[in-house]
C-alpha positions in Angstrom: 0.5 25.5 -6.0 -2.8 23.6 -6.2 -5.4 24.7 -8.7 -8.1 23.9 -6.1 -8.1 26.7 -3.5 -10.7 25.9 -0.9 -8.5 24.0 1.5 -6.5 24.2 4.7 -3.1 22.7 5.4 -2.4 20.8 8.6 1.1 19.6 9.3 1.6 17.1 12.1 5.1 17.2 13.4 5.4 13.6 14.8 8.1 14.2 17.3 10.8 15.0 14.7 14.2 16.0 16.0 15.0 18.4 13.1 13.7 21.9 12.5 10.3 20.9 11.1 8.3 22.9 13.6 10.3 26.0 13.1 10.0 25.8 9.3 6.2 25.2 9.5 5.5 28.2 11.8 7.0 30.4 9.1 3.9 29.7 7.0 1.1 31.7 8.7 -1.7 29.9 6.8 -0.5 26.5 7.9 -1.8 24.9 11.1 0.9 23.0 13.1 0.1 20.1 15.4 3.2 19.3 17.5 3.4 15.9 19.0 6.0 15.6 21.9 7.3 12.2 20.8 7.1 10.0 17.7 3.8 8.1 17.9 3.5 6.8 14.3 1.4 7.5 11.2 -2.0 6.5 12.6 -1.6 8.7 15.7 -0.3 11.5 13.4 -3.3 11.4 11.1 -5.7 11.2 14.0 -4.0 14.3 15.5 -4.6 16.2 12.2 -8.2 14.9 12.0 -8.9 16.3 15.5 -8.3 19.9 14.3 -9.5 19.7 10.7 -12.4 22.1 9.8 -13.2 20.9 6.2 -15.6 18.4 4.8 -12.9 16.1 3.4 -9.7 14.9 5.1 -6.9 14.4 2.6 -3.8 12.5 3.8 -0.5 11.8 2.2 3.0 10.9 3.3 6.1 13.1 3.8 8.0 11.5 0.8 5.3 12.4 -1.7 4.8 15.3 -4.0 1.4 16.4 -5.4 0.8 17.5 -8.9 -0.9 21.0 -9.1 -4.3 19.6 -10.1 -4.3 16.8 -7.5 -6.9 18.2 -5.2 -9.1 19.3 -8.2 -9.1 15.7 -9.5 -9.8 14.3 -6.0 -12.7 16.7 -5.7 -14.3 15.3 -8.9 -14.5 11.9 -7.1 -16.9 13.4 -4.5 -19.4 14.2 -7.3 -19.7 10.4 -8.0 -22.3 8.1 -6.4 -22.1 7.9 -2.5 -18.3 8.3 -2.1 -16.8 7.1 1.2 -13.2 7.7 0.1 -11.3 8.9 -2.9 -7.7 8.4 -3.8 -5.4 9.2 -6.7 -2.6 7.5 -8.6 0.9 7.1 -7.3 3.7 7.6 -9.8 7.5 8.1 -9.8 9.2 11.5 -10.0 10.4 12.7 -13.3 12.9 10.6 -15.4 15.1 9.5 -12.5 13.1 6.4 -11.7 15.0 3.4 -10.5 14.3 -0.2 -11.5 12.5 -0.6 -8.2 10.3 2.4 -8.8 9.4 1.2 -12.3 8.5 -2.2 -10.7 6.3 -0.5 -8.2 4.5 1.5 -11.0 4.2 -1.5 -13.3 2.9 -3.7 -10.6 -0.4 -1.9 -10.2 0.0 1.5 -11.9 -0.2 3.2 -8.5 -3.9 2.4 -8.3 -5.4 0.3 -5.5 -7.0 -3.0 -6.5 -10.2 -2.6 -8.4 -13.5 -3.6 -6.9 -14.2 -7.2 -7.8 -10.5 -8.0 -8.6 -9.4 -8.5 -5.0 -8.5 -12.0 -3.8 -11.0 -12.4 -0.9 -9.6 -13.7 2.4 -13.0 -15.4 2.9 -12.6 -17.7 0.0 -11.2 -21.2 0.1 -7.5 -21.7 -0.4 -8.1 -23.1 -3.9 -10.3 -20.1 -4.8 -7.7 -17.8 -3.5 -4.9 -19.6 -5.5 -7.0 -19.2 -8.7 -7.6 -15.5 -7.9 -3.8 -15.0 -7.2 -2.9 -16.6 -10.6 -5.5 -14.5 -12.4 -4.3 -11.3 -10.7 -0.9 -11.9 -12.1 -2.3 -11.7 -15.6 -4.2 -8.5 -14.7 -1.2 -6.9 -13.0 -0.4 -3.5 -14.4 -3.6 -3.1 -16.4 -4.3 0.6 -16.7 -6.5 2.5 -19.1 -5.4 6.2 -19.1 -8.5 7.2 -21.0 -10.8 6.3 -18.1 -11.1 9.0 -15.5 -11.9 6.8 -12.4 -12.5 3.3 -11.2 -14.1 1.8 -8.1 -11.5 0.2 -5.9 -11.6 -2.1 -2.9 -9.6 0.1 -0.6 -7.4 3.2 -0.7 -3.7 3.8 -0.3 -2.7 5.9 2.6 0.0 7.8 0.7 -2.7 9.2 -1.6 -6.1 9.0 0.0 -9.0 11.2 1.2 -12.2 10.5 3.3 -15.2 12.5 4.3 -14.5 13.8 7.8 -17.9 12.6 9.1 -17.1 9.1 7.9 -13.7 9.1 9.6 -15.1 10.4 12.9 -17.9 7.8 12.9 -15.4 4.9 12.7 -13.0 6.6 15.1 -10.2 7.4 12.6 -7.1 5.3 12.3 -6.4 2.5 14.8 -3.0 3.1 16.4 -2.7 -0.6 17.3 -2.4 -1.2 13.5 0.8 0.8 13.1 4.1 1.4 14.9 6.3 4.5 15.0 8.7 4.9 12.1 7.7 1.7 10.2 3.9 2.1 10.1 1.7 -0.9 9.6 -1.5 -1.6 7.7 -3.5 1.1 9.4 -5.0 2.3 6.1 -6.3 -1.1 5.1 -7.8 -1.6 8.5 -9.5 1.8 8.3 -11.0 1.0 4.9 -12.2 -2.3 6.2 -14.1 -0.6 9.1 -15.4 2.1 6.8 -16.8 -0.4 4.4 -18.5 -2.3 7.3 -20.0 0.9 8.6 -21.1 2.2 5.2 -21.9 -1.0 3.1 -23.6 1.0 0.3 -20.7 3.5 -0.1 -18.0 3.4 -2.7 -14.2 3.9 -2.8 -13.0 5.6 -5.9 -9.6 6.0 -7.5 -9.2 9.1 -9.8 -6.7 8.1 -12.5 -5.5 11.7 -13.1 -5.1 12.7 -9.5 -1.3 12.3 -9.5 0.9 12.0 -6.5 4.6 11.5 -7.1 6.5 9.2 -4.8 10.1 9.9 -3.8 12.2 7.7 -6.2 15.1 7.4 -3.8 13.5 4.6 -1.7 16.2 1.9 -1.4 15.7 -1.8 -2.3 16.5 -2.8 1.3 14.0 -0.4 2.8 11.3 -1.4 0.4 11.8 -5.1 1.0 12.1 -4.9 4.7 8.8 -2.9 5.0 6.4 -5.9 4.6 8.6 -7.9 7.0 8.5 -5.3 9.7 4.7 -4.8 9.1 4.1 -8.5 9.3 2.8 -8.6 12.9 0.2 -5.9 12.1 -0.7 -7.7 8.9 -1.2 -11.0 10.8 -3.2 -9.3 13.5 -5.5 -7.6 11.0 -6.4 -10.9 9.4 -6.8 -12.9 12.6 -8.8 -10.3 14.4 -11.2 -10.1 11.4 -11.5 -13.8 11.0 -9.6 -13.8 7.7 -6.9 -16.1 6.3 -3.6 -14.1 5.8 -2.3 -14.0 2.2 -0.3 -17.1 1.2 1.9 -16.6 -1.8 2.6 -20.1 -3.3 5.6 -19.4 -5.6 8.2 -18.5 -3.0 7.3 -21.7 -1.1 7.3 -23.8 -4.2 10.6 -22.5 -5.4 12.2 -23.1 -2.0 11.0 -26.7 -2.0 12.4 -27.3 -5.5 15.7 -25.7 -4.6 16.0 -27.8 -1.5 15.2 -31.0 -3.4 17.7 -30.1 -6.2 20.5 -29.4 -3.7 20.4 -33.0 -2.5 20.5 -34.3 -6.1 22.7 -31.9 -8.0 23.8 -28.6 -6.5 24.3 -26.9 -9.9 20.6 -27.7 -10.7 19.6 -25.7 -7.5 21.5 -22.7 -8.9 19.8 -23.0 -12.3 16.4 -23.2 -10.5 17.2 -20.0 -8.6 18.2 -18.3 -11.8 15.4 -19.5 -14.1 12.7 -20.4 -11.7 11.4 -16.9 -11.1 11.1 -16.3 -14.9 9.0 -19.4 -15.3 6.8 -18.9 -12.2 6.1 -15.2 -12.9 5.9 -15.6 -16.7 3.3 -12.9 -17.0 6.2 -10.3 -16.6 7.9 -12.0 -19.6 4.8 -11.7 -21.7 4.5 -8.0 -20.8 8.3 -7.5 -21.5 7.8 -8.7 -25.1 4.4 -7.1 -25.6 5.5 -3.6 -24.3 9.1 -4.0 -25.5 10.5 -3.2 -22.0 13.6 -5.2 -21.2 13.6 -4.0 -17.6 10.5 -6.2 -17.1 12.7 -9.2 -17.1 14.0 -8.1 -13.7 10.6 -7.9 -12.2 10.0 -11.6 -11.5 13.0 -11.5 -9.1 11.7 -8.4 -7.4 8.2 -9.9 -7.0 9.7 -13.1 -5.6 11.7 -11.0 -3.0 8.6 -9.0 -2.1 6.3 -12.0 -1.7 9.0 -13.8 0.3 9.3 -10.9 2.7 5.5 -10.7 3.1 5.5 -14.4 4.1 8.4 -13.9 6.4 6.6 -11.0 8.1 3.4 -13.0 8.5 5.4 -15.9 10.0 7.0 -13.4 12.4 3.5 -12.1 13.3 2.3 -15.7 13.9 5.2 -16.4 16.3 4.7 -13.1 18.2 0.9 -13.5 18.4 1.1 -17.1 19.7 3.9 -16.2 22.1 1.7 -13.5 23.5 -1.2 -15.9 23.8 1.0 -18.5 25.6 2.2 -15.8 28.0 -1.4 -14.8 28.7 -2.3 -18.4 29.5 
């Protein structure tokens, strides 16, 4: 149903056990790539890249739905200055959004981090702390009147790249993702593309809308950064970067542990009120935008950051265990 018509569709059946292949073969204009076993998202995208004929490779996930003018809006990005990748905006589906989906949208408006707003892993720990605190104030900033913005990297659920760019860097690295859970293969890809094309630009088209399945569960969403932790840790270590360190979960845990020894009820109060104080920017937005649901977002952000830290620690243990075994 796309308003842009000059495209081909490639479906990669990544070792599914349902009737995906049979359904796809019913569409004569769709190219099917059948993988014999589940190899993961990076291998799946590389398999599609190997047979693609066009100039631009557009990738999205199986739980996403494209608006009719999605490709047309992405195509506009390739008329900008030296594009090395163009993505769109990820939104919820219809009016059935859960609190979690509203949090995901409000956190970054479905747009990757703008160029210059990222907290660089090359900076000192104090510079990174300042950048983290500042990013909390910018979180959710979105100007719908602007057609595009330059971003630091692209989201894989809603991204496109020139095929010649992808093939020059070798596509997605399968070591950065695992079957079923994925990893940080898209961030790794963008990092290598930027290194190979330092004068190029990543763009996010604000009106290229991709709707994300609103049925994602809280458990699945929160376990994702934990499961991806080893890949996240490997990415940072292999590129000489310091992994992200979120201060508030650590600070809150220390305060709660201290309060337990003094007055257990105080520890409970800290757990209840601490997130509201630490992530006060959400409270400001709740009042400014008159959205009571925003009062729940400090607790969701605390959970998310805690799981990222837990995943990184898991990656640290696995990485060092592997090094010890090698020695």
